[in-house]
PDB file of N, CA, C and O in Angstrom:
ATOM      1  N   UNK A   1     178.983 140.822 -50.416  1.00  0.00           N
ATOM      2  CA  UNK A   1     179.106 139.880 -51.091  1.00  0.00           C
ATOM      3  C   UNK A   1     179.205 138.538 -50.548  1.00  0.00           C
ATOM      4  O   UNK A   1     180.035 138.415 -49.647  1.00  0.00           O
ATOM      5  N   UNK A   2     178.584 137.550 -50.870  1.00  0.00           N
ATOM      6  CA  UNK A   2     178.603 136.468 -50.581  1.00  0.00           C
ATOM      7  C   UNK A   2     180.189 135.594 -50.832  1.00  0.00           C
ATOM      8  O   UNK A   2     180.929 135.939 -51.753  1.00  0.00           O
ATOM      9  N   UNK A   3     180.450 134.785 -50.162  1.00  0.00           N
ATOM     10  CA  UNK A   3     181.740 134.044 -50.221  1.00  0.00           C
ATOM     11  C   UNK A   3     181.374 132.987 -51.414  1.00  0.00           C
ATOM     12  O   UNK A   3     180.474 132.151 -51.343  1.00  0.00           O
ATOM     13  N   UNK A   4     182.130 133.163 -52.371  1.00  0.00           N
ATOM     14  CA  UNK A   4     182.057 132.178 -53.743  1.00  0.00           C
ATOM     15  C   UNK A   4     182.135 130.660 -52.943  1.00  0.00           C
ATOM     16  O   UNK A   4     181.283 129.778 -53.043  1.00  0.00           O
ATOM     17  N   UNK A   5     183.359 130.597 -52.143  1.00  0.00           N
ATOM     18  CA  UNK A   5     183.460 129.220 -51.905  1.00  0.00           C
ATOM     19  C   UNK A   5     182.506 128.279 -50.770  1.00  0.00           C
ATOM     20  O   UNK A   5     182.633 127.081 -50.517  1.00  0.00           O
ATOM     21  N   UNK A   6     181.663 129.119 -50.278  1.00  0.00           N
ATOM     22  CA  UNK A   6     180.673 128.714 -49.441  1.00  0.00           C
ATOM     23  C   UNK A   6     179.253 129.027 -49.723  1.00  0.00           C
ATOM     24  O   UNK A   6     178.409 128.280 -49.228  1.00  0.00           O
ATOM     25  N   UNK A   7     178.874 130.028 -50.449  1.00  0.00           N
ATOM     26  CA  UNK A   7     177.625 130.299 -50.836  1.00  0.00           C
ATOM     27  C   UNK A   7     176.815 129.184 -51.559  1.00  0.00           C
ATOM     28  O   UNK A   7     175.630 129.174 -51.227  1.00  0.00           O
ATOM     29  N   UNK A   8     177.114 128.414 -52.304  1.00  0.00           N
ATOM     30  CA  UNK A   8     176.707 127.354 -52.663  1.00  0.00           C
ATOM     31  C   UNK A   8     176.952 126.010 -52.153  1.00  0.00           C
ATOM     32  O   UNK A   8     177.632 125.244 -52.836  1.00  0.00           O
ATOM     33  N   UNK A   9     176.447 125.611 -50.959  1.00  0.00           N
ATOM     34  CA  UNK A   9     176.823 124.605 -49.978  1.00  0.00           C
ATOM     35  C   UNK A   9     177.198 123.186 -51.222  1.00  0.00           C
ATOM     36  O   UNK A   9     176.684 123.192 -52.341  1.00  0.00           O
ATOM     37  N   UNK A  10     178.022 122.223 -50.818  1.00  0.00           N
ATOM     38  CA  UNK A  10     178.204 121.284 -51.318  1.00  0.00           C
ATOM     39  C   UNK A  10     177.144 120.413 -51.907  1.00  0.00           C
ATOM     40  O   UNK A  10     177.004 120.059 -53.078  1.00  0.00           O
ATOM     41  N   UNK A  11     176.235 120.070 -50.568  1.00  0.00           N
ATOM     42  CA  UNK A  11     175.074 119.185 -50.673  1.00  0.00           C
ATOM     43  C   UNK A  11     174.079 120.008 -51.546  1.00  0.00           C
ATOM     44  O   UNK A  11     173.127 119.362 -51.983  1.00  0.00           O
ATOM     45  N   UNK A  12     174.158 121.602 -51.938  1.00  0.00           N
ATOM     46  CA  UNK A  12     173.024 122.080 -52.794  1.00  0.00           C
ATOM     47  C   UNK A  12     173.706 122.035 -54.194  1.00  0.00           C
ATOM     48  O   UNK A  12     173.109 121.935 -55.266  1.00  0.00           O
ATOM     49  N   UNK A  13     175.169 122.131 -53.995  1.00  0.00           N
ATOM     50  CA  UNK A  13     175.657 121.861 -55.678  1.00  0.00           C
ATOM     51  C   UNK A  13     175.351 120.613 -56.142  1.00  0.00           C
ATOM     52  O   UNK A  13     175.117 120.576 -57.350  1.00  0.00           O
ATOM     53  N   UNK A  14     175.283 119.599 -55.558  1.00  0.00           N
ATOM     54  CA  UNK A  14     175.134 117.982 -55.579  1.00  0.00           C
ATOM     55  C   UNK A  14     173.461 117.770 -56.187  1.00  0.00           C
ATOM     56  O   UNK A  14     173.121 116.954 -57.044  1.00  0.00           O
ATOM     57  N   UNK A  15     172.589 118.734 -55.487  1.00  0.00           N
ATOM     58  CA  UNK A  15     171.318 118.425 -55.743  1.00  0.00           C
ATOM     59  C   UNK A  15     171.045 119.423 -56.940  1.00  0.00           C
ATOM     60  O   UNK A  15     170.095 119.131 -57.666  1.00  0.00           O
ATOM     61  N   UNK A  16     171.725 120.503 -57.216  1.00  0.00           N
ATOM     62  CA  UNK A  16     171.602 121.260 -58.468  1.00  0.00           C
ATOM     63  C   UNK A  16     172.041 120.296 -59.594  1.00  0.00           C
ATOM     64  O   UNK A  16     171.373 120.408 -60.622  1.00  0.00           O
ATOM     65  N   UNK A  17     172.986 119.410 -59.610  1.00  0.00           N
ATOM     66  CA  UNK A  17     173.685 118.702 -60.653  1.00  0.00           C
ATOM     67  C   UNK A  17     172.605 117.414 -60.829  1.00  0.00           C
ATOM     68  O   UNK A  17     172.294 116.964 -61.932  1.00  0.00           O
ATOM     69  N   UNK A  18     172.174 116.987 -59.754  1.00  0.00           N
ATOM     70  CA  UNK A  18     171.172 115.809 -60.065  1.00  0.00           C
ATOM     71  C   UNK A  18     169.829 116.710 -60.569  1.00  0.00           C
ATOM     72  O   UNK A  18     169.461 116.293 -61.667  1.00  0.00           O
ATOM     73  N   UNK A  19     169.272 117.456 -60.240  1.00  0.00           N
ATOM     74  CA  UNK A  19     168.154 118.220 -60.569  1.00  0.00           C
ATOM     75  C   UNK A  19     168.201 118.616 -62.143  1.00  0.00           C
ATOM     76  O   UNK A  19     167.222 118.708 -62.882  1.00  0.00           O
ATOM     77  N   UNK A  20     169.664 118.843 -62.513  1.00  0.00           N
ATOM     78  CA  UNK A  20     169.741 119.303 -63.922  1.00  0.00           C
ATOM     79  C   UNK A  20     169.689 118.143 -64.677  1.00  0.00           C
ATOM     80  O   UNK A  20     169.094 118.332 -65.738  1.00  0.00           O
ATOM     81  N   UNK A  21     170.271 116.511 -64.453  1.00  0.00           N
ATOM     82  CA  UNK A  21     170.073 115.462 -64.979  1.00  0.00           C
ATOM     83  C   UNK A  21     168.714 115.180 -64.927  1.00  0.00           C
ATOM     84  O   UNK A  21     168.338 114.540 -65.909  1.00  0.00           O
ATOM     85  N   UNK A  22     167.783 115.460 -64.052  1.00  0.00           N
ATOM     86  CA  UNK A  22     166.297 115.282 -64.190  1.00  0.00           C
ATOM     87  C   UNK A  22     165.342 116.000 -65.215  1.00  0.00           C
ATOM     88  O   UNK A  22     164.326 115.598 -65.783  1.00  0.00           O
ATOM     89  N   UNK A  23     166.203 117.536 -65.268  1.00  0.00           N
ATOM     90  CA  UNK A  23     165.693 118.402 -66.199  1.00  0.00           C
ATOM     91  C   UNK A  23     165.877 117.962 -67.752  1.00  0.00           C
ATOM     92  O   UNK A  23     165.034 118.108 -68.637  1.00  0.00           O
ATOM     93  N   UNK A  24     167.094 117.423 -67.877  1.00  0.00           N
ATOM     94  CA  UNK A  24     167.402 116.852 -68.910  1.00  0.00           C
ATOM     95  C   UNK A  24     166.801 115.800 -69.681  1.00  0.00           C
ATOM     96  O   UNK A  24     166.545 115.828 -70.885  1.00  0.00           O
ATOM     97  N   UNK A  25     166.558 114.653 -68.673  1.00  0.00           N
ATOM     98  CA  UNK A  25     165.837 113.523 -69.005  1.00  0.00           C
ATOM     99  C   UNK A  25     164.274 113.851 -69.342  1.00  0.00           C
ATOM    100  O   UNK A  25     163.581 113.101 -70.030  1.00  0.00           O
ATOM    101  N   UNK A  26     163.848 114.981 -68.809  1.00  0.00           N
ATOM    102  CA  UNK A  26     162.424 115.666 -68.702  1.00  0.00           C
ATOM    103  C   UNK A  26     162.275 116.423 -70.461  1.00  0.00           C
ATOM    104  O   UNK A  26     161.241 116.477 -71.127  1.00  0.00           O
ATOM    105  N   UNK A  27     163.499 116.874 -70.814  1.00  0.00           N
ATOM    106  CA  UNK A  27     163.461 117.258 -72.153  1.00  0.00           C
ATOM    107  C   UNK A  27     163.616 118.861 -71.652  1.00  0.00           C
ATOM    108  O   UNK A  27     163.468 119.597 -72.628  1.00  0.00           O
ATOM    109  N   UNK A  28     163.829 119.487 -70.615  1.00  0.00           N
ATOM    110  CA  UNK A  28     164.022 120.663 -69.849  1.00  0.00           C
ATOM    111  C   UNK A  28     165.230 121.402 -70.142  1.00  0.00           C
ATOM    112  O   UNK A  28     165.762 122.091 -69.272  1.00  0.00           O
ATOM    113  N   UNK A  29     165.787 121.283 -71.539  1.00  0.00           N
ATOM    114  CA  UNK A  29     167.207 121.613 -71.586  1.00  0.00           C
ATOM    115  C   UNK A  29     167.792 123.055 -70.945  1.00  0.00           C
ATOM    116  O   UNK A  29     168.902 123.268 -70.457  1.00  0.00           O
ATOM    117  N   UNK A  30     166.773 123.874 -71.100  1.00  0.00           N
ATOM    118  CA  UNK A  30     167.259 125.352 -70.437  1.00  0.00           C
ATOM    119  C   UNK A  30     167.582 125.303 -69.158  1.00  0.00           C
ATOM    120  O   UNK A  30     168.621 125.844 -68.778  1.00  0.00           O
ATOM    121  N   UNK A  31     166.730 124.637 -68.269  1.00  0.00           N
ATOM    122  CA  UNK A  31     166.885 124.793 -66.791  1.00  0.00           C
ATOM    123  C   UNK A  31     168.027 123.667 -66.611  1.00  0.00           C
ATOM    124  O   UNK A  31     168.924 123.922 -65.808  1.00  0.00           O
ATOM    125  N   UNK A  32     168.059 122.269 -67.401  1.00  0.00           N
ATOM    126  CA  UNK A  32     169.167 121.771 -67.162  1.00  0.00           C
ATOM    127  C   UNK A  32     170.762 122.518 -67.287  1.00  0.00           C
ATOM    128  O   UNK A  32     171.728 122.320 -66.550  1.00  0.00           O
ATOM    129  N   UNK A  33     170.676 123.324 -68.339  1.00  0.00           N
ATOM    130  CA  UNK A  33     171.919 124.017 -68.634  1.00  0.00           C
ATOM    131  C   UNK A  33     172.156 124.958 -67.168  1.00  0.00           C
ATOM    132  O   UNK A  33     173.137 124.853 -66.433  1.00  0.00           O
ATOM    133  N   UNK A  34     171.187 125.731 -66.999  1.00  0.00           N
ATOM    134  CA  UNK A  34     171.155 126.511 -65.860  1.00  0.00           C
ATOM    135  C   UNK A  34     171.324 126.281 -64.733  1.00  0.00           C
ATOM    136  O   UNK A  34     171.783 127.156 -63.999  1.00  0.00           O
ATOM    137  N   UNK A  35     170.929 124.745 -64.151  1.00  0.00           N
ATOM    138  CA  UNK A  35     171.325 124.238 -63.095  1.00  0.00           C
ATOM    139  C   UNK A  35     172.738 123.809 -63.015  1.00  0.00           C
ATOM    140  O   UNK A  35     173.532 124.134 -62.131  1.00  0.00           O
ATOM    141  N   UNK A  36     172.970 123.036 -64.042  1.00  0.00           N
ATOM    142  CA  UNK A  36     174.360 122.778 -64.264  1.00  0.00           C
ATOM    143  C   UNK A  36     175.623 123.607 -63.999  1.00  0.00           C
ATOM    144  O   UNK A  36     176.656 123.254 -63.430  1.00  0.00           O
ATOM    145  N   UNK A  37     175.286 124.854 -64.569  1.00  0.00           N
ATOM    146  CA  UNK A  37     176.148 126.088 -64.514  1.00  0.00           C
ATOM    147  C   UNK A  37     176.140 126.588 -63.148  1.00  0.00           C
ATOM    148  O   UNK A  37     177.097 127.229 -62.712  1.00  0.00           O
ATOM    149  N   UNK A  38     174.983 126.296 -62.363  1.00  0.00           N
ATOM    150  CA  UNK A  38     175.207 126.794 -60.883  1.00  0.00           C
ATOM    151  C   UNK A  38     175.800 125.918 -60.256  1.00  0.00           C
ATOM    152  O   UNK A  38     176.612 126.306 -59.417  1.00  0.00           O
ATOM    153  N   UNK A  39     175.652 124.832 -60.395  1.00  0.00           N
ATOM    154  CA  UNK A  39     176.283 123.454 -59.621  1.00  0.00           C
ATOM    155  C   UNK A  39     177.998 123.632 -59.361  1.00  0.00           C
ATOM    156  O   UNK A  39     178.682 123.472 -58.350  1.00  0.00           O
ATOM    157  N   UNK A  40     178.373 124.076 -60.891  1.00  0.00           N
ATOM    158  CA  UNK A  40     179.870 124.267 -61.113  1.00  0.00           C
ATOM    159  C   UNK A  40     180.080 125.533 -60.749  1.00  0.00           C
ATOM    160  O   UNK A  40     181.301 125.584 -60.902  1.00  0.00           O
ATOM    161  N   UNK A  41     179.740 126.661 -60.352  1.00  0.00           N
ATOM    162  CA  UNK A  41     179.754 128.107 -60.440  1.00  0.00           C
ATOM    163  C   UNK A  41     180.668 128.103 -59.042  1.00  0.00           C
ATOM    164  O   UNK A  41     180.373 127.530 -57.993  1.00  0.00           O
ATOM    165  N   UNK A  42     181.624 128.743 -59.263  1.00  0.00           N
ATOM    166  CA  UNK A  42     182.811 129.241 -58.015  1.00  0.00           C
ATOM    167  C   UNK A  42     183.191 130.473 -58.181  1.00  0.00           C
ATOM    168  O   UNK A  42     184.231 130.781 -57.599  1.00  0.00           O
ATOM    169  N   UNK A  43     182.524 131.489 -58.965  1.00  0.00           N
ATOM    170  CA  UNK A  43     182.961 132.763 -58.897  1.00  0.00           C
ATOM    171  C   UNK A  43     182.320 133.871 -58.201  1.00  0.00           C
ATOM    172  O   UNK A  43     181.340 133.558 -57.525  1.00  0.00           O
ATOM    173  N   UNK A  44     182.669 135.125 -58.220  1.00  0.00           N
ATOM    174  CA  UNK A  44     182.156 136.118 -57.299  1.00  0.00           C
ATOM    175  C   UNK A  44     180.873 136.156 -57.504  1.00  0.00           C
ATOM    176  O   UNK A  44     180.443 135.696 -58.562  1.00  0.00           O
ATOM    177  N   UNK A  45     179.970 136.721 -56.524  1.00  0.00           N
ATOM    178  CA  UNK A  45     178.758 137.008 -56.351  1.00  0.00           C
ATOM    179  C   UNK A  45     178.074 136.111 -56.931  1.00  0.00           C
ATOM    180  O   UNK A  45     177.672 136.450 -58.044  1.00  0.00           O
ATOM    181  N   UNK A  46     177.728 134.861 -56.518  1.00  0.00           N
ATOM    182  CA  UNK A  46     176.964 133.693 -56.734  1.00  0.00           C
ATOM    183  C   UNK A  46     175.558 134.281 -56.912  1.00  0.00           C
ATOM    184  O   UNK A  46     175.012 134.151 -58.007  1.00  0.00           O
ATOM    185  N   UNK A  47     174.882 134.973 -55.823  1.00  0.00           N
ATOM    186  CA  UNK A  47     173.720 135.439 -56.175  1.00  0.00           C
ATOM    187  C   UNK A  47     173.302 136.283 -57.251  1.00  0.00           C
ATOM    188  O   UNK A  47     172.176 136.199 -57.743  1.00  0.00           O
ATOM    189  N   UNK A  48     174.062 136.989 -57.581  1.00  0.00           N
ATOM    190  CA  UNK A  48     174.055 137.671 -58.848  1.00  0.00           C
ATOM    191  C   UNK A  48     174.066 137.019 -60.343  1.00  0.00           C
ATOM    192  O   UNK A  48     173.398 137.356 -61.321  1.00  0.00           O
ATOM    193  N   UNK A  49     174.846 136.182 -60.239  1.00  0.00           N
ATOM    194  CA  UNK A  49     174.954 135.070 -61.091  1.00  0.00           C
ATOM    195  C   UNK A  49     173.751 134.308 -61.480  1.00  0.00           C
ATOM    196  O   UNK A  49     173.305 134.281 -62.627  1.00  0.00           O
ATOM    197  N   UNK A  50     173.233 133.668 -60.429  1.00  0.00           N
ATOM    198  CA  UNK A  50     171.643 132.917 -60.247  1.00  0.00           C
ATOM    199  C   UNK A  50     170.776 133.840 -60.876  1.00  0.00           C
ATOM    200  O   UNK A  50     169.989 133.392 -61.710  1.00  0.00           O
ATOM    201  N   UNK A  51     170.781 135.168 -60.599  1.00  0.00           N
ATOM    202  CA  UNK A  51     169.701 135.919 -61.240  1.00  0.00           C
ATOM    203  C   UNK A  51     169.805 136.391 -62.699  1.00  0.00           C
ATOM    204  O   UNK A  51     168.853 136.712 -63.410  1.00  0.00           O
ATOM    205  N   UNK A  52     171.456 136.384 -63.128  1.00  0.00           N
ATOM    206  CA  UNK A  52     171.669 136.650 -64.246  1.00  0.00           C
ATOM    207  C   UNK A  52     171.507 135.451 -65.146  1.00  0.00           C
ATOM    208  O   UNK A  52     171.270 135.722 -66.323  1.00  0.00           O
ATOM    209  N   UNK A  53     171.579 134.353 -64.864  1.00  0.00           N
ATOM    210  CA  UNK A  53     171.150 133.069 -65.616  1.00  0.00           C
ATOM    211  C   UNK A  53     169.603 132.677 -65.680  1.00  0.00           C
ATOM    212  O   UNK A  53     169.171 131.981 -66.598  1.00  0.00           O
ATOM    213  N   UNK A  54     168.921 133.087 -64.814  1.00  0.00           N
ATOM    214  CA  UNK A  54     167.523 133.219 -64.922  1.00  0.00           C
ATOM    215  C   UNK A  54     166.839 131.738 -64.392  1.00  0.00           C
ATOM    216  O   UNK A  54     165.921 131.064 -64.861  1.00  0.00           O
ATOM    217  N   UNK A  55     167.573 131.582 -63.391  1.00  0.00           N
ATOM    218  CA  UNK A  55     166.910 130.544 -62.349  1.00  0.00           C
ATOM    219  C   UNK A  55     165.642 130.378 -62.361  1.00  0.00           C
ATOM    220  O   UNK A  55     165.099 129.307 -62.631  1.00  0.00           O
ATOM    221  N   UNK A  56     164.890 131.731 -61.984  1.00  0.00           N
ATOM    222  CA  UNK A  56     163.580 131.678 -61.605  1.00  0.00           C
ATOM    223  C   UNK A  56     162.774 130.734 -62.102  1.00  0.00           C
ATOM    224  O   UNK A  56     162.142 129.915 -61.436  1.00  0.00           O
ATOM    225  N   UNK A  57     162.787 130.832 -63.171  1.00  0.00           N
ATOM    226  CA  UNK A  57     161.763 129.603 -63.916  1.00  0.00           C
ATOM    227  C   UNK A  57     161.818 128.257 -63.565  1.00  0.00           C
ATOM    228  O   UNK A  57     160.872 127.471 -63.611  1.00  0.00           O
ATOM    229  N   UNK A  58     163.067 127.995 -63.178  1.00  0.00           N
ATOM    230  CA  UNK A  58     163.354 126.502 -62.925  1.00  0.00           C
ATOM    231  C   UNK A  58     162.754 126.130 -61.617  1.00  0.00           C
ATOM    232  O   UNK A  58     162.502 124.950 -61.372  1.00  0.00           O
ATOM    233  N   UNK A  59     162.520 127.054 -60.790  1.00  0.00           N
ATOM    234  CA  UNK A  59     161.957 126.916 -59.080  1.00  0.00           C
ATOM    235  C   UNK A  59     160.727 126.114 -59.133  1.00  0.00           C
ATOM    236  O   UNK A  59     160.304 125.281 -58.332  1.00  0.00           O
ATOM    237  N   UNK A  60     160.199 126.577 -60.343  1.00  0.00           N
ATOM    238  CA  UNK A  60     158.774 125.625 -60.340  1.00  0.00           C
ATOM    239  C   UNK A  60     158.844 123.992 -60.370  1.00  0.00           C
ATOM    240  O   UNK A  60     157.974 123.222 -59.962  1.00  0.00           O
ATOM    241  N   UNK A  61     159.951 123.703 -60.886  1.00  0.00           N
ATOM    242  CA  UNK A  61     159.886 122.237 -60.867  1.00  0.00           C
ATOM    243  C   UNK A  61     161.122 121.378 -60.222  1.00  0.00           C
ATOM    244  O   UNK A  61     161.335 120.168 -60.304  1.00  0.00           O
ATOM    245  N   UNK A  62     161.853 122.382 -59.567  1.00  0.00           N
ATOM    246  CA  UNK A  62     163.437 121.625 -59.119  1.00  0.00           C
ATOM    247  C   UNK A  62     163.437 122.273 -57.681  1.00  0.00           C
ATOM    248  O   UNK A  62     163.550 123.494 -57.564  1.00  0.00           O
ATOM    249  N   UNK A  63     163.320 121.510 -56.674  1.00  0.00           N
ATOM    250  CA  UNK A  63     163.713 121.944 -55.505  1.00  0.00           C
ATOM    251  C   UNK A  63     164.990 122.551 -55.241  1.00  0.00           C
ATOM    252  O   UNK A  63     165.125 123.470 -54.434  1.00  0.00           O
ATOM    253  N   UNK A  64     166.104 121.958 -56.036  1.00  0.00           N
ATOM    254  CA  UNK A  64     167.285 122.632 -55.694  1.00  0.00           C
ATOM    255  C   UNK A  64     167.538 124.042 -56.352  1.00  0.00           C
ATOM    256  O   UNK A  64     168.418 124.799 -55.940  1.00  0.00           O
ATOM    257  N   UNK A  65     166.861 124.282 -57.205  1.00  0.00           N
ATOM    258  CA  UNK A  65     166.582 125.839 -57.682  1.00  0.00           C
ATOM    259  C   UNK A  65     165.783 126.752 -56.422  1.00  0.00           C
ATOM    260  O   UNK A  65     166.137 127.877 -56.068  1.00  0.00           O
ATOM    261  N   UNK A  66     164.633 125.979 -55.853  1.00  0.00           N
ATOM    262  CA  UNK A  66     164.082 126.984 -55.086  1.00  0.00           C
ATOM    263  C   UNK A  66     164.944 126.996 -53.671  1.00  0.00           C
ATOM    264  O   UNK A  66     164.881 127.983 -52.937  1.00  0.00           O
ATOM    265  N   UNK A  67     165.691 125.931 -53.355  1.00  0.00           N
ATOM    266  CA  UNK A  67     166.876 126.441 -52.162  1.00  0.00           C
ATOM    267  C   UNK A  67     167.781 127.484 -52.468  1.00  0.00           C
ATOM    268  O   UNK A  67     168.152 128.374 -51.703  1.00  0.00           O
ATOM    269  N   UNK A  68     168.171 127.274 -53.872  1.00  0.00           N
ATOM    270  CA  UNK A  68     169.409 128.557 -54.209  1.00  0.00           C
ATOM    271  C   UNK A  68     168.560 129.550 -54.175  1.00  0.00           C
ATOM    272  O   UNK A  68     169.066 130.557 -53.679  1.00  0.00           O
ATOM    273  N   UNK A  69     167.176 129.706 -54.591  1.00  0.00           N
ATOM    274  CA  UNK A  69     166.683 131.189 -54.757  1.00  0.00           C
ATOM    275  C   UNK A  69     166.572 131.670 -53.058  1.00  0.00           C
ATOM    276  O   UNK A  69     166.828 132.844 -52.789  1.00  0.00           O
ATOM    277  N   UNK A  70     166.279 130.946 -52.224  1.00  0.00           N
ATOM    278  CA  UNK A  70     166.119 130.998 -50.832  1.00  0.00           C
ATOM    279  C   UNK A  70     167.370 131.638 -50.391  1.00  0.00           C
ATOM    280  O   UNK A  70     167.217 132.658 -49.719  1.00  0.00           O
ATOM    281  N   UNK A  71     168.549 131.262 -50.623  1.00  0.00           N
ATOM    282  CA  UNK A  71     169.653 131.630 -50.232  1.00  0.00           C
ATOM    283  C   UNK A  71     169.996 132.556 -50.902  1.00  0.00           C
ATOM    284  O   UNK A  71     170.844 133.202 -50.287  1.00  0.00           O
ATOM    285  N   UNK A  72     169.688 133.142 -52.259  1.00  0.00           N
ATOM    286  CA  UNK A  72     169.658 134.337 -52.887  1.00  0.00           C
ATOM    287  C   UNK A  72     169.195 135.517 -52.173  1.00  0.00           C
ATOM    288  O   UNK A  72     169.920 136.472 -51.898  1.00  0.00           O
ATOM    289  N   UNK A  73     167.657 135.393 -51.809  1.00  0.00           N
ATOM    290  CA  UNK A  73     166.834 136.322 -51.237  1.00  0.00           C
ATOM    291  C   UNK A  73     167.892 136.587 -50.200  1.00  0.00           C
ATOM    292  O   UNK A  73     168.437 137.688 -50.122  1.00  0.00           O
ATOM    293  N   UNK A  74     168.171 135.623 -49.435  1.00  0.00           N
ATOM    294  CA  UNK A  74     168.720 135.996 -47.888  1.00  0.00           C
ATOM    295  C   UNK A  74     169.972 136.935 -48.098  1.00  0.00           C
ATOM    296  O   UNK A  74     170.233 137.964 -47.475  1.00  0.00           O
ATOM    297  N   UNK A  75     170.506 136.494 -48.861  1.00  0.00           N
ATOM    298  CA  UNK A  75     171.954 137.245 -49.166  1.00  0.00           C
ATOM    299  C   UNK A  75     171.502 138.672 -49.806  1.00  0.00           C
ATOM    300  O   UNK A  75     172.050 139.692 -49.388  1.00  0.00           O
ATOM    301  N   UNK A  76     170.646 138.737 -50.674  1.00  0.00           N
ATOM    302  CA  UNK A  76     170.149 140.226 -51.229  1.00  0.00           C
ATOM    303  C   UNK A  76     169.547 140.993 -50.036  1.00  0.00           C
ATOM    304  O   UNK A  76     169.792 142.197 -49.975  1.00  0.00           O
ATOM    305  N   UNK A  77     168.772 140.414 -49.065  1.00  0.00           N
ATOM    306  CA  UNK A  77     168.204 140.975 -47.989  1.00  0.00           C
ATOM    307  C   UNK A  77     169.469 141.454 -47.038  1.00  0.00           C
ATOM    308  O   UNK A  77     169.566 142.663 -46.829  1.00  0.00           O
ATOM    309  N   UNK A  78     170.151 140.828 -46.627  1.00  0.00           N
ATOM    310  CA  UNK A  78     171.585 141.124 -45.945  1.00  0.00           C
ATOM    311  C   UNK A  78     172.299 142.166 -46.355  1.00  0.00           C
ATOM    312  O   UNK A  78     172.787 142.986 -45.577  1.00  0.00           O
ATOM    313  N   UNK A  79     172.430 142.215 -47.840  1.00  0.00           N
ATOM    314  CA  UNK A  79     173.623 143.088 -48.264  1.00  0.00           C
ATOM    315  C   UNK A  79     172.469 144.532 -48.198  1.00  0.00           C
ATOM    316  O   UNK A  79     172.970 145.603 -47.857  1.00  0.00           O
ATOM    317  N   UNK A  80     171.070 144.494 -48.508  1.00  0.00           N
ATOM    318  CA  UNK A  80     170.606 145.769 -48.621  1.00  0.00           C
ATOM    319  C   UNK A  80     170.433 146.186 -47.027  1.00  0.00           C
ATOM    320  O   UNK A  80     170.244 147.393 -46.872  1.00  0.00           O
ATOM    321  N   UNK A  81     170.467 145.380 -45.798  1.00  0.00           N
ATOM    322  CA  UNK A  81     170.706 145.868 -44.631  1.00  0.00           C
ATOM    323  C   UNK A  81     171.863 146.745 -44.556  1.00  0.00           C
ATOM    324  O   UNK A  81     171.823 147.938 -44.255  1.00  0.00           O
ATOM    325  N   UNK A  82     172.958 146.029 -44.868  1.00  0.00           N
ATOM    326  CA  UNK A  82     174.289 146.748 -44.754  1.00  0.00           C
ATOM    327  C   UNK A  82     174.375 148.080 -45.533  1.00  0.00           C
ATOM    328  O   UNK A  82     174.857 149.092 -45.025  1.00  0.00           O
ATOM    329  N   UNK A  83     173.924 148.036 -46.695  1.00  0.00           N
ATOM    330  CA  UNK A  83     173.855 149.275 -47.045  1.00  0.00           C
ATOM    331  C   UNK A  83     173.084 150.482 -46.603  1.00  0.00           C
ATOM    332  O   UNK A  83     173.325 151.665 -46.841  1.00  0.00           O
ATOM    333  N   UNK A  84     172.077 149.931 -45.891  1.00  0.00           N
ATOM    334  CA  UNK A  84     171.100 151.051 -45.141  1.00  0.00           C
ATOM    335  C   UNK A  84     171.827 151.516 -43.817  1.00  0.00           C
ATOM    336  O   UNK A  84     171.517 152.547 -43.220  1.00  0.00           O
ATOM    337  N   UNK A  85     172.692 150.764 -43.473  1.00  0.00           N
ATOM    338  CA  UNK A  85     172.924 151.137 -41.747  1.00  0.00           C
ATOM    339  C   UNK A  85     174.141 152.525 -42.227  1.00  0.00           C
ATOM    340  O   UNK A  85     174.941 152.679 -43.150  1.00  0.00           O
ATOM    341  N   UNK A  86     173.698 153.368 -40.971  1.00  0.00           N
ATOM    342  CA  UNK A  86     174.366 154.704 -41.199  1.00  0.00           C
ATOM    343  C   UNK A  86     175.918 154.511 -40.515  1.00  0.00           C
ATOM    344  O   UNK A  86     176.180 153.932 -39.461  1.00  0.00           O
ATOM    345  N   UNK A  87     176.877 155.194 -41.470  1.00  0.00           N
ATOM    346  CA  UNK A  87     178.004 155.071 -41.455  1.00  0.00           C
ATOM    347  C   UNK A  87     178.629 155.685 -40.079  1.00  0.00           C
ATOM    348  O   UNK A  87     178.381 156.873 -39.875  1.00  0.00           O
ATOM    349  N   UNK A  88     179.426 154.978 -39.101  1.00  0.00           N
ATOM    350  CA  UNK A  88     180.013 155.664 -37.955  1.00  0.00           C
ATOM    351  C   UNK A  88     181.079 156.279 -38.105  1.00  0.00           C
ATOM    352  O   UNK A  88     181.917 155.636 -38.738  1.00  0.00           O
ATOM    353  N   UNK A  89     181.317 157.048 -37.850  1.00  0.00           N
ATOM    354  CA  UNK A  89     182.916 157.578 -38.043  1.00  0.00           C
ATOM    355  C   UNK A  89     183.131 159.425 -37.503  1.00  0.00           C
ATOM    356  O   UNK A  89     184.234 159.966 -37.581  1.00  0.00           O
TER     357      UNK A  89
END
């Protein structure tokens, strides 16, 4: 599981918040809400939370959403590798 304190770096949180403002000004209320929630999120399992909120459609218009999803994909791939490793014992 990704560390909730460091999974979304502060510079990405700031970019998510700025893109949320841009989305709101563009009338894209759904993405504005999603991006703002992700900018503020500090709970467990941030990658799954991003998926649950449905951030994928926002990646078409907002660079911060694309960057977040890049981190999500990396975290999911690392988690999958850990699950596939044979247990020593």
